[in-house]
Structures are given as C-alpha cells and as structure tokens.
C-alpha positions as CSV (number, residue, x, y, z in Angstrom):
1,M,-4.1,38.0,27.3
2,D,-4.4,36.5,31.3
3,K,-3.7,32.7,31.8
4,L,-7.4,30.7,31.8
5,A,-8.0,29.8,35.6
6,L,-8.8,26.2,36.6
7,Y,-10.1,25.8,40.1
8,V,-9.6,22.5,41.8
9,N,-9.9,21.9,45.3
10,P,-6.9,20.5,46.9
11,A,-9.0,18.2,49.3
12,W,-10.2,16.8,45.8
13,R,-7.0,15.1,45.1
14,R,-7.1,11.2,46.0
15,G,-4.4,9.0,47.0
16,G,-3.8,5.6,46.1
17,G,-2.1,6.5,42.7
18,H,-5.3,7.1,40.9
19,L,-4.5,8.7,37.4
20,Y,-5.5,12.4,37.3
21,T,-6.3,14.6,33.9
22,P,-3.2,15.3,32.2
23,L,-4.3,18.7,32.7
24,L,-2.9,18.8,36.0
25,F,0.4,17.2,35.2
26,P,2.4,20.4,35.0
27,F,0.9,21.2,38.6
28,W,0.6,17.7,40.5
29,G,3.3,15.9,38.8
30,N,3.3,13.3,35.7
31,P,1.8,9.8,37.4
32,T,2.1,7.5,34.4
33,T,3.5,4.2,35.6
34,K,6.2,1.8,33.6
35,A,3.1,-0.1,32.2
36,S,2.5,3.1,30.0
37,L,6.4,3.9,29.7
38,F,5.7,5.7,26.4
39,A,2.9,8.2,27.9
40,K,5.8,9.1,30.8
41,E,7.9,9.9,28.3
42,M,5.5,11.8,26.2
43,F,4.1,14.0,28.6
44,D,7.5,14.8,30.4
45,A,8.6,15.9,27.1
46,H,5.5,18.0,26.1
47,P,3.1,18.6,28.5
48,F,0.1,20.9,28.3
49,D,1.4,24.5,28.0
50,T,1.1,26.5,31.3
51,S,1.2,29.4,29.2
52,Y,-2.1,29.8,28.4
53,Y,-4.0,28.2,31.7
54,G,-2.9,28.0,35.1
55,V,-4.6,26.2,38.3
56,T,-5.9,28.3,41.6
57,E,-6.9,27.3,44.6
58,K,-9.3,30.4,45.0
59,I,-12.9,29.9,43.7
60,E,-13.2,33.8,43.3
61,E,-10.1,33.8,40.8
62,A,-11.3,30.8,38.6
63,D,-12.7,31.0,35.4
64,I,-14.0,27.3,35.4
65,V,-14.2,25.0,37.9
66,L,-11.9,21.4,36.6
67,A,-12.8,18.0,37.9
68,P,-9.4,16.7,38.5
69,Y,-10.3,12.9,37.3
70,R,-11.6,11.2,34.2
71,H,-15.4,11.4,33.7
72,N,-15.5,7.3,33.6
73,W,-13.2,6.8,36.9
74,L,-15.4,9.1,38.8
75,L,-18.6,7.5,37.9
76,R,-17.3,3.9,38.9
77,H,-14.7,5.2,41.7
78,D,-15.8,8.4,43.1
79,P,-19.2,9.6,42.1
80,A,-19.9,12.0,45.3
81,L,-16.4,13.9,44.2
82,L,-18.3,14.2,40.7
83,A,-21.3,15.6,42.3
84,E,-19.1,17.8,44.4
85,C,-17.5,19.1,41.6
86,E,-20.7,19.7,39.6
87,R,-22.3,21.3,42.9
88,T,-19.0,24.0,43.5
89,A,-19.2,25.1,40.1
90,K,-23.1,25.9,40.0
91,D,-22.8,27.6,43.5
92,A,-20.1,29.6,42.1
93,E,-21.8,30.3,38.8
94,L,-19.0,29.0,36.5
95,P,-19.1,26.0,34.2
96,L,-17.4,23.0,35.1
97,L,-14.6,21.4,32.4
98,I,-14.6,17.4,32.5
99,D,-11.9,15.3,31.3
100,G,-14.0,12.6,28.8
101,M,-11.2,11.3,27.1
102,G,-11.0,7.6,26.3
103,D,-11.9,5.0,23.9
104,V,-15.5,4.9,26.0
105,E,-17.5,8.1,26.1
106,T,-20.4,8.2,28.5
107,P,-23.2,10.9,27.4
108,I,-22.9,14.4,29.2
109,D,-25.8,16.6,28.6
110,K,-25.6,19.2,31.4
111,E,-26.2,23.0,31.0
112,D,-22.7,24.9,31.4
113,V,-20.2,21.6,31.6
114,Y,-17.8,21.3,28.7
115,V,-16.3,17.9,28.4
116,L,-13.1,17.3,26.6
117,R,-13.3,14.2,24.1
118,I,-10.7,12.1,21.4
119,G,-13.7,10.0,20.0
120,G,-17.6,10.4,19.2
121,Y,-19.5,10.7,15.7
122,R,-20.6,13.4,14.1
123,F,-24.0,12.2,13.7
124,I,-24.5,12.0,17.2
125,Q,-24.2,15.7,19.1
126,E,-23.1,16.4,22.4
127,P,-23.9,20.2,23.6
128,G,-20.7,20.6,25.5
129,R,-18.1,18.7,23.5
130,I,-14.7,20.0,23.0
131,Q,-13.0,17.7,20.3
132,I,-9.4,17.5,20.9
133,P,-6.4,14.8,19.5
134,P,-5.3,12.1,21.5
135,A,-2.1,12.1,23.2
136,S,0.2,11.2,20.6
137,D,4.3,11.2,20.9
138,D,6.4,13.0,18.6
139,L,7.8,10.4,16.6
140,L,10.4,12.1,14.5
141,E,12.1,13.8,17.8
142,R,11.8,10.5,19.9
143,V,13.0,8.3,17.6
144,C,14.3,10.6,14.4
145,G,16.5,12.9,15.8
146,G,13.7,15.3,14.9
147,R,15.0,15.4,11.2
148,L,12.3,15.1,8.7
149,Q,12.7,12.6,5.9
150,V,10.6,13.7,2.8
151,R,10.2,11.3,0.6
152,T,10.2,11.4,-3.2
153,K,7.4,10.5,-5.4
154,S,8.3,8.0,-7.7
155,G,6.2,6.8,-10.8
156,A,5.9,3.2,-9.5
157,T,2.3,1.8,-7.3
158,P,2.1,3.7,-4.2
159,V,3.6,2.0,-1.0
160,V,0.8,2.2,2.1
161,G,2.4,1.3,5.0
162,F,0.3,-0.4,8.0
163,A,2.0,-1.5,11.1
164,G,-0.3,-2.4,14.3
165,W,-3.1,-4.3,15.8
166,A,-5.0,-6.2,13.0
167,W,-6.9,-9.1,13.5
168,L,-8.7,-11.1,16.3
169,S,-9.0,-14.3,17.7
170,P,-12.2,-16.4,16.6
171,L,-13.2,-16.3,20.2
172,Q,-12.9,-12.4,20.1
173,R,-14.7,-11.9,16.9
174,L,-17.6,-14.4,18.1
175,R,-18.1,-11.7,21.4
176,T,-17.6,-8.4,19.4
177,Y,-20.4,-9.6,16.6
178,I,-22.9,-10.5,19.3
179,K,-22.2,-6.9,20.9
180,E,-22.4,-5.4,18.0
181,A,-25.3,-7.1,16.5
182,P,-28.0,-4.1,17.6
183,L,-25.9,-1.6,16.1
184,R,-25.6,-3.8,13.0
185,V,-29.0,-4.1,12.6
186,R,-29.8,-0.5,12.8
187,G,-26.7,0.4,10.0
188,L,-29.3,-1.6,7.5
189,F,-31.3,1.4,7.6
190,D,-29.0,3.9,8.4
191,S,-25.4,3.7,7.0
192,R,-23.9,6.0,9.4
193,Y,-24.3,3.2,12.1
194,R,-22.3,0.9,10.6
195,A,-19.0,3.3,11.3
196,M,-19.6,2.1,14.8
197,Q,-17.9,-1.6,14.3
198,K,-14.8,-2.2,16.2
199,G,-12.0,-0.4,14.6
200,V,-9.8,-3.8,14.2
201,L,-12.5,-5.1,12.2
202,W,-11.9,-2.2,10.1
203,R,-8.8,-2.4,9.9
204,R,-8.9,-6.0,9.1
205,R,-11.4,-5.4,6.2
206,A,-9.1,-2.2,4.6
207,L,-6.2,-4.6,4.9
208,N,-7.4,-7.6,3.1
209,I,-8.9,-5.3,-0.1
210,L,-5.3,-3.5,-0.3
211,K,-3.7,-7.2,0.1
212,R,-5.9,-8.2,-3.0
213,S,-5.1,-5.1,-5.1
214,P,-2.6,-5.0,-7.8
215,L,-3.0,-1.1,-7.8
216,V,-0.9,-1.1,-4.5
217,S,1.8,-2.2,-2.6
218,L,1.4,-3.1,1.0
219,N,4.0,-2.4,3.5
220,L,2.5,-4.5,6.4
221,K,3.4,-5.3,9.6
222,E,0.6,-7.2,11.8
223,R,-0.2,-7.7,15.3
224,G,-2.6,-9.6,17.5
225,S,-2.8,-6.9,20.2
226,F,-2.7,-3.3,21.2
227,S,0.9,-2.5,21.5
228,G,0.9,1.0,23.6
229,S,1.1,-0.8,27.1
230,S,3.4,-3.6,28.0
231,K,0.3,-5.7,29.6
232,T,-0.9,-6.2,26.3
233,A,2.0,-5.8,23.5
234,E,3.1,-9.1,22.1
235,A,7.1,-8.0,21.9
236,D,9.2,-5.4,23.2
237,L,7.3,-2.0,23.4
238,R,10.3,0.0,21.6
239,A,10.9,-2.8,19.3
240,L,7.1,-2.4,18.2
241,R,7.5,1.1,18.4
242,Q,10.4,1.2,15.9
243,D,8.6,-1.5,13.3
244,L,5.8,1.1,13.4
245,V,8.9,4.0,12.6
246,D,10.3,2.2,10.1
247,T,7.2,1.0,8.5
248,V,5.8,4.6,8.1
249,L,9.1,5.8,6.9
250,A,9.5,3.1,3.9
251,S,5.7,3.9,2.4
252,D,4.3,6.8,0.6
253,Y,1.2,6.9,2.6
254,A,0.2,5.2,6.1
255,L,-3.1,3.8,6.5
256,D,-5.3,5.1,9.7
257,V,-8.3,3.5,10.6
258,R,-10.3,4.4,13.8
259,G,-9.5,2.5,17.1
260,D,-11.6,1.6,19.9
261,A,-12.3,5.2,20.0
262,N,-13.6,6.6,16.8
263,D,-10.2,8.2,16.3
264,A,-6.6,6.9,16.3
265,T,-3.3,7.8,17.9
266,R,-1.9,6.5,14.7
267,L,-3.3,9.4,12.5
268,F,-1.1,12.2,14.6
269,E,2.0,9.6,14.7
270,I,1.9,9.3,11.2
271,L,1.8,13.1,10.7
272,S,4.3,13.7,13.4
273,L,6.9,11.4,10.8
274,G,5.6,13.8,8.4
275,R,4.1,11.1,6.1
276,I,0.9,11.4,4.4
277,P,-2.0,9.8,5.7
278,V,-4.6,7.7,4.2
279,V,-7.8,8.1,6.6
280,V,-10.8,5.8,6.6
281,D,-13.5,8.2,8.0
282,T,-16.0,6.4,10.2
283,E,-17.9,9.6,11.1
284,R,-14.8,11.2,12.9
285,N,-15.2,14.2,14.5
286,F,-11.7,16.2,13.3
287,P,-9.9,18.1,16.0
288,F,-9.9,21.9,15.4
289,G,-11.3,21.0,12.2
290,D,-12.6,24.7,12.3
291,V,-9.1,26.3,11.7
292,V,-7.0,23.1,10.2
293,D,-7.9,21.7,6.5
294,Y,-6.8,17.5,7.0
295,R,-7.2,17.8,3.3
296,D,-4.1,19.8,2.9
297,F,-1.9,16.8,4.4
298,C,-4.2,13.7,4.6
299,L,-6.3,11.5,2.0
300,I,-9.5,10.9,3.3
301,V,-11.7,8.1,2.3
302,D,-15.5,7.6,3.1
303,F,-15.4,4.5,5.7
304,R,-18.9,3.6,2.5
305,D,-16.1,3.9,0.0
306,I,-13.9,1.5,1.6
307,E,-14.2,-1.3,-1.2
308,K,-12.8,1.4,-3.6
309,L,-9.8,1.9,-1.1
310,S,-7.1,0.8,-3.4
311,Q,-8.6,2.5,-6.4
312,I,-8.6,5.8,-4.4
313,I,-4.9,5.8,-3.3
314,A,-3.7,4.9,-6.8
315,D,-5.7,7.6,-8.4
316,F,-4.7,10.0,-6.4
317,H,-0.8,9.2,-6.4
318,A,-1.3,8.8,-10.0
319,Q,-2.6,12.8,-10.4
320,I,-0.8,14.2,-7.5
321,S,3.0,16.1,-8.7
322,P,5.8,15.4,-6.9
323,E,5.7,18.9,-5.6
324,R,2.3,18.8,-4.3
325,F,3.6,15.3,-2.9
326,E,6.2,16.8,-0.9
327,A,4.4,20.0,0.3
328,M,2.0,17.6,2.0
329,Q,4.5,15.6,3.9
330,R,5.9,18.9,5.2
331,A,2.4,20.1,6.0
332,A,1.5,17.0,7.9
333,R,4.9,17.5,10.1
334,D,3.6,21.3,10.1
335,A,0.0,20.4,11.7
336,F,1.5,17.9,14.3
337,V,3.8,20.7,15.5
338,N,1.5,23.4,15.4
339,H,-1.7,22.1,16.5
340,F,-1.9,18.3,17.6
341,R,1.0,17.4,20.0
342,I,0.5,17.9,23.4
343,D,1.5,21.1,24.0
344,A,0.5,22.6,20.9
345,Q,-2.9,21.5,21.6
346,T,-3.3,24.0,24.7
347,K,-3.7,27.4,22.9
348,H,-6.7,26.1,20.9
349,I,-8.0,24.0,23.9
350,V,-7.9,27.4,26.1
351,S,-9.4,29.3,23.2
352,M,-12.7,26.9,22.6
353,L,-13.4,27.3,26.3
354,R,-12.9,31.0,26.5
355,E,-15.7,31.4,23.6
356,R,-17.8,29.1,25.6
357,I,-17.1,31.0,28.8
358,A,-17.9,34.2,27.1
359,K,-21.8,33.1,26.2
360,H,-21.7,31.8,30.0
C-alpha cells in the first residue's frame, strides 16, 4: 500500500522553537527540550512510523493537508496560519488534518476536517474526531531492560498500586470547585456530567476508598504535583519514574484514573510494564476500541460504581484463575507494543484516515 501523503507548505514552519505536531518529528526533527526530557527520549526511541505516511511539498501529490502546529497553539498564537491551512485544503478539495491533542479540547465542527484527540467524552460527539492514545514511553524497555516480569497470582488480598499526583492544596481545591460549579449542578440531573470533574479529585476519591477497605492492599506513593515535567515535579524526574515502575511491578493491579484530559498516560505506562490496570471509566473514549478489546487486559469500573471499587477488585481477583491472571499481563504488554506505543499507533491512525478520505 502506498504511503499516506500529508501536504505541508514549508513556509508554514515557524521559528522560535515552537513545538510542532509530533507527526512531523521524523521529518523536521525532535524539538522537545530538557524540561520534557522523557518526551524527547520517548520520541527518539519510537517515533511515528514513516513506513505508513510521508510529507510532501507538492499539493498535487497529497492525500490530505496537515496543519503543522497543535490546534490550541494555532488559535492562540497564529490563527492566520490555521486559516491558511483551511483555505489550502478547501482550494485543493482535500481534507484537513489537525493535531488537537492536549488536555484542553477546543471543539471543531467543520466539514472535511479530521482532528487527532486524546481525551473527550463518549456522550459528546465530534464528527471529525480520531481518538488516539496519549504519547507514552515504553517503560519496560526504558527501565527494565525489556524483560517482562509476569506476576504469579496468590490467594492473598490483591495488591493495588498507585504512584502519582493525588491531592490538591486547599486553595487549589477551592478554585477547582468554583470552576466546576456549573458542571456539578448539571451532574445532579445527568450523571454523565459528573465524569467531567478534575481528574486529581477522582484519584483522591478512589484512593480514599481503597485506603479504608480491608478487601485490598494499597501500595501507594502519593505526590502533590504533576511529575511529567521538571517545571512541576517535586523531585528528580528519573527517581519519580523509578518509583512509579517499582510500585506498578510490585502490585497485582495498578490504578488508573483520568488526568486533566479525560484520559491518562498512566494507563499505557501500566500496559507497557505488563500489569493489569484498574481503569476508573469516566465516560472515556478508548483509543482503537473497534480493534482492541480492553477487557482482555483491563478491569474497567464505571465511575458511578466508584464506592464499590474495592469490592469489585476483590471479587475480580477471587474469581480469576492463575492462568488467566498471567495471560492478562501478557495481553497488556502485547496491546501496548502492537497498538498503543507511538510507532504502533501509526498504522491505526493511517487506516482511520484512509477510511475517512475514501468517503470524502
């Protein structure tokens, strides 16, 4: 099959170190900085796979036009460039691809515009949405030498691991509650809107439930800030990452709760390590759900059932066979390598784009 050809006008490239879409990293270079050290390592090791797509400067050779910078950046800093990309696609009678990845999603409802997303909610539709996983490093390769450490099921109380940002200061909580007040009122009448509460509040709630329960053993390392950037991390980035890896590998299950986007890099990091995630499902759009059955390697708990979280985990652990327990760990690792790692995502993204373009 021919590569999907993305048109990008060279004149659209901006100076000043602005971060362009990772789809262009294999062609324009990896511009991530030491502040996001892990992102640089991750994209250097497993960039998007250029055997499935390429970039052309000739519009007549293109299948689709690519806006070279992320949507929210363009809206804030260079709306004229976004308008030019839209105009170019319309004049060439080609669809437009926009990188809409990020914690904040500004809706796009335009004909023949496709947008890459990592968050969102199942009950809020977006016609051009293409759901993909957040970029996640292969922690088994990065930290563990690539050797899968399958955990044997014991008859003991299940161990649930979590290491990460888990609380807000009183002032942060107050600001969050004020900001979320309209959603909380709406959630009284439609429970789906309760899923839109800030992710760290859902984590706090889930952890408090597990702490109080005699049904599970909680392997916990709480933090008071986001650990993915040196600008917010409360300790050395590599030490924090090692804490995460050690915690996950020393547990039967690893808790995954949404972040600021309605998704979490943590889910895919857990899968990379070959552990079974316990996913608190806040109306998530699960990437590639049409070709991947997440229940093959995850325990998924609806957010409306969060008060029963420890009981659900305990029941699941009691009923699963030792063979199935180990098989789920291997399936988790396989799913990450074959579907969710950055290089593996490419074939699925291109396949979805080709389906959309065929209907264009």
